[in-house]
C-alpha positions, 0 to 999 in steps of 0.5 A: 290256686290259693284258697285264702279260707282254706289257708287260714284254717290250715294255718290255725290247725298247724300253728295254733293246734299243733298239727304236724300234718295238714292236707288241703283239698283231700280227695276222698277215694270212696265218694266223689268229692273232697274235704277242704282241710284235714289236719293231724296232731300226732302227739295228741292223736287228734284229727281235724276234718274241716269244711270251709265256706267263705261267703263274705257278702251273702253269708253262708249261701249254697244254692240249688236251682234258685233255692238256698241249699245250706242244710242239705249241702253241708249235711251231705258234705259232713256225712261224707267227711264222717264216713271217711274219718270213721273208715280211715282215721278211726285211731284218732280223736275226731273233730269235725268243723265248719269254718265260716266268718259270716253267718247271718241271723234273720228273723225266726219267721224268715224262709232263709235263716243261716243261723237256723240252717247251722243249727239244723246241720248240727242236729242232722249230724248229731242224729245220724252219727251222734257227733257234734260239729264244731262251728267256727263262725262269726265271733269264733272265726274272729277269735281264731284270726286273732290267735293267728295274728298273735302267733305271727306277732311273736314269731321272728323267723320267716313264716312260710305260709303266705297268710301267716307271712302277711300277718307277720309283715303287718304286725312287724310294720305296725310295731315299727311305725309305732316305734318310729312315730313315738321317737 
């Protein structure tokens, strides 16, 4: 089944970052689980290992029993991702990313604060592996979408990715309607 969030990230890595190989839902052989998106740019010898969390209404909200579990869940996921990357992709410059369009900021005194959770996840991974997670959240996520839209606007050949094809149709229709309404 098409996961629109993973498709967006895969498209960004392929068309904007120039990755020749993109794999969604890569099952890891050593640990139970999967990596949402892995993409390799062979020319630059870079690999992007990404987790994608598209929770629109609630923002980032992983639960365990009845308690929010963002920090533990994503620290564990990135730990597995990093161990996979270090074992199988050590010849590449590694980039670990969390993609999420909605990260809510609450009061500092709130029990659940997604912005604070993101910060803690970054600290946990930095402390354990000395690696910085790139957080493509809120404004950065929007900028990535805008980059995809700009790419789709300029490209004239049929784009095979359904997400980019939709953007291409929207952009072409927008130009067509603007031209026809000014004539």
